[in-house]
Each structure stands twice: as structure tokens, then as C-alpha cells.
C-alpha positions in Angstrom: 80.9 -10.5 35.0 82.8 -9.0 32.1 81.6 -6.3 29.7 81.2 -8.8 26.9 79.4 -11.3 29.1 76.9 -8.6 30.1 76.3 -7.6 26.5 75.6 -11.3 25.7 73.3 -11.6 28.6 71.5 -8.5 27.4 70.3 -10.4 24.5 68.1 -12.5 26.6 64.7 -11.0 25.9 61.8 -13.5 25.6 59.2 -11.9 23.5 56.2 -13.7 21.8 57.1 -15.0 18.3 54.5 -16.6 16.1 55.4 -19.6 14.0 54.4 -19.1 10.4 53.1 -22.6 10.0 51.8 -25.3 12.3 55.0 -27.3 12.1 57.5 -24.4 12.2 60.7 -25.3 14.0 62.9 -23.1 16.2 64.6 -21.5 13.1 61.3 -20.4 11.6 60.2 -19.0 15.0 63.4 -17.0 15.4 63.3 -15.6 11.9 59.7 -14.5 12.4 60.6 -13.0 15.7 63.4 -10.9 14.2 61.1 -9.8 11.3 57.9 -9.0 13.2 58.8 -8.0 16.8 60.2 -4.5 16.7 60.1 -3.6 20.4 59.0 -5.0 23.7 59.8 -5.8 27.3 60.0 -8.8 29.6 61.1 -10.0 33.0 63.9 -12.6 33.3 65.6 -15.0 35.7 69.2 -15.8 34.9 71.2 -18.6 36.4 75.0 -18.5 35.8 77.0 -21.7 36.4 80.8 -21.8 36.7 82.8 -24.0 34.3 83.3 -26.6 37.1 79.5 -26.9 37.5 79.6 -26.4 41.2 79.1 -22.6 41.7 75.8 -21.0 40.7 74.4 -17.5 40.9 70.8 -16.5 40.2 69.6 -13.0 39.4 66.5 -11.4 38.2 65.7 -8.3 36.2 63.9 -6.7 33.3 64.7 -6.0 29.7 63.3 -3.6 27.1 64.3 -3.0 23.5 63.5 -1.1 20.3 65.0 -1.9 17.0 67.5 -1.1 15.7 70.0 -1.7 18.5 68.4 0.1 21.4 68.0 -1.7 24.6 67.8 -1.4 28.4 68.8 -4.3 30.6 68.4 -4.0 34.4 69.6 -6.4 37.1 67.7 -6.1 40.4 69.1 -6.1 43.9 71.2 -7.2 45.6 73.6 -6.8 42.7 72.1 -3.9 40.8 73.5 -3.2 37.3 72.2 -1.3 34.3 73.1 -1.7 30.6 71.7 0.9 28.2 72.2 1.2 24.4 71.0 4.2 22.5 71.9 2.9 19.0 75.3 4.5 19.0 76.9 3.7 22.4 76.5 1.0 25.1 76.7 2.0 28.7 77.2 -0.3 31.7 76.5 1.3 35.1 77.2 -0.1 38.6 75.4 2.1 41.1 77.2 0.5 44.1 80.6 1.3 42.8 79.5 4.5 41.1 81.3 3.4 38.0 80.2 3.4 34.3 81.8 2.0 31.2 80.8 3.2 27.7 81.8 1.7 24.3 80.8 2.4 20.7 77.9 0.2 19.6 79.7 -1.3 16.6 82.5 -2.5 18.8 80.2 -3.9 21.5 77.9 -6.0 19.4 79.1 -8.0 16.4 78.0 -11.7 16.4 76.4 -11.6 19.8 72.8 -12.5 21.0 72.0 -8.7 21.1 72.8 -8.3 17.4 70.8 -11.4 16.7 67.6 -10.4 18.5 67.8 -6.6 18.5 68.5 -5.9 14.9 71.3 -8.0 13.5 71.5 -9.7 10.2 71.0 -13.4 10.8 72.5 -14.6 7.6 75.5 -12.3 8.0 76.5 -13.1 11.6 75.1 -16.6 12.4 74.6 -20.1 11.0 71.2 -21.4 12.3 70.3 -25.0 12.9 67.1 -26.5 14.2 67.6 -28.9 17.1 65.3 -31.7 18.4 62.5 -30.6 20.7 63.3 -31.0 24.4 61.6 -29.9 27.7 58.5 -28.9 25.8 60.4 -26.4 23.6 61.5 -26.2 20.0 65.2 -25.3 19.9 67.5 -23.5 17.5 71.3 -23.3 17.6 72.9 -20.1 16.4 76.6 -20.5 15.6 78.6 -17.2 15.2 80.4 -17.0 11.9 83.2 -15.0 13.5 85.8 -16.9 15.5 86.3 -14.0 17.9 82.7 -13.9 19.2 83.7 -15.3 22.6 80.9 -17.9 22.5 81.1 -21.6 22.6 77.4 -22.1 22.0 74.1 -20.2 21.8 70.7 -21.9 21.9 67.2 -20.5 21.9 64.1 -22.3 23.0 60.5 -21.6 21.8 57.6 -22.8 23.8 54.5 -22.7 21.7 54.4 -19.2 20.2 56.9 -17.7 22.7 60.6 -17.4 22.9 61.1 -18.9 26.4 64.7 -19.7 27.0 68.2 -18.7 26.1 71.3 -20.8 26.9 74.8 -19.3 26.4 78.2 -21.0 27.0 81.0 -18.4 26.8 84.6 -19.0 25.8 85.6 -19.9 29.3 82.9 -22.6 29.7 80.6 -20.5 31.9 76.9 -21.2 31.2 74.1 -18.7 31.5 70.5 -19.8 31.3 67.7 -17.3 30.9 64.0 -17.9 31.5 61.4 -15.3 30.7 58.0 -14.1 32.0 55.6 -11.3 31.5 56.5 -10.9 27.9 55.0 -7.9 25.9 55.8 -8.1 22.2 55.8 -4.8 20.3 55.2 -2.8 23.5 55.6 1.0 23.2 58.7 1.8 25.1 59.4 5.5 25.9 62.5 6.8 24.0 64.1 8.0 27.2 64.4 4.4 28.5 67.3 4.1 26.0 69.2 7.2 27.1 71.7 7.2 30.0 73.3 10.2 31.8 75.9 9.3 34.4 74.8 10.5 37.9 77.1 13.2 39.4 80.2 11.7 40.9 80.2 8.6 38.6 83.7 7.4 37.4 83.3 7.0 33.7 85.7 4.9 31.6 85.5 5.0 27.8 86.6 2.0 25.8 87.6 2.1 22.1 
């Protein structure tokens, strides 16, 4: 999975988000989530489907974040991978290959799900549209205003008072579906969770 795809996947953090009124739609739930949830953690299951619809890969992991723009996204075995953002830089570390990639935060985010959920300006980067309820969830579509976002579509599903699903289709037609559990809105996450120091012997590549 590419650097940009991993950053987009890192947005998938299903924290509780209260609806402001009884009939609030997905747009209202998302806006309140961005306004009121400042930190948290959750577990996830991600299923990635190839553009031909035949090949699928399922992984699990955890995600933690602290606004603005700090997050830690960890894939579990057998394909371990770590993404850490400290607010200035984003690191991607592959322990099996002993390789790390680092990039400035402002170059890594832009109109991505991470900027949407971890501190971005909704009105600046996205056009939001409420979608019909389906599968027991209220849905919202977020369309990036930039043509170079690398996304075909981005949808978020709220189940009751909780952001439960994230569906992403990238520019190549690959679909990623995230499902969340064990959500902890506004959890106190230690500051050192958002710092990364490459282990000795790591091959580090810096991207502009």
C-alpha cells in the first residue's frame, strides 16, 4: 500500500459522536464529531478490495489521535506497520523491512480523511452531502474540493451516536472499508504516543 493510501487509511478512527438533535443526519454527526471530540482511541478491522473485486485483504489494528494533527496508526501482525504524526511530520515504519519514510505534515495531509477527522477545516477542504440511511447507519459523503486528492469517493457511516464505518475508493478504484470497535472518545493519550524515533539500523527516506 502506498504512502498516500496509508495516510488515507489512518483517518479511519471510529469515535463516539453525538447528534445535536434527534433527527440529525450524517453531516450533523460528523460536524459535531470534529467540534467536540479532541482525542481518542479505537480498534479497527480494514478490508481492502482490488479494483477487479476479486482480491481482498483484511487487517486489524489500533488508532489513537490528538488534535491538531497528531495520530498513531498501528497495523497488527502478520503485516506490521506503524504510522505516527507529531503535528509537524508523518512517519511510516515497516519493522520487517527496517525501513521508515518521513514527510512534512503539510505535504502529507491536504484533503484527506486524516485532515477531515484529526483537525482539518471541513468547509475548506470538503463538500459534505447527507446520504440515505443504509445498513442501520446514517451516511455522509465527503467530496474533496481539490482534484489532486487521489480519492474517488469517501463516505462515513454513523450508527446511533457513534461513527462506525469509513469507506474509501482511491484513484485506482481500490476500495478500503473500515469497521470500528472499542471506541474511547476524548481518551487521554500520552504525548509520547505521537513521537517516533527510528530504531538503530533503520533505513530512513525523507520525502519533500
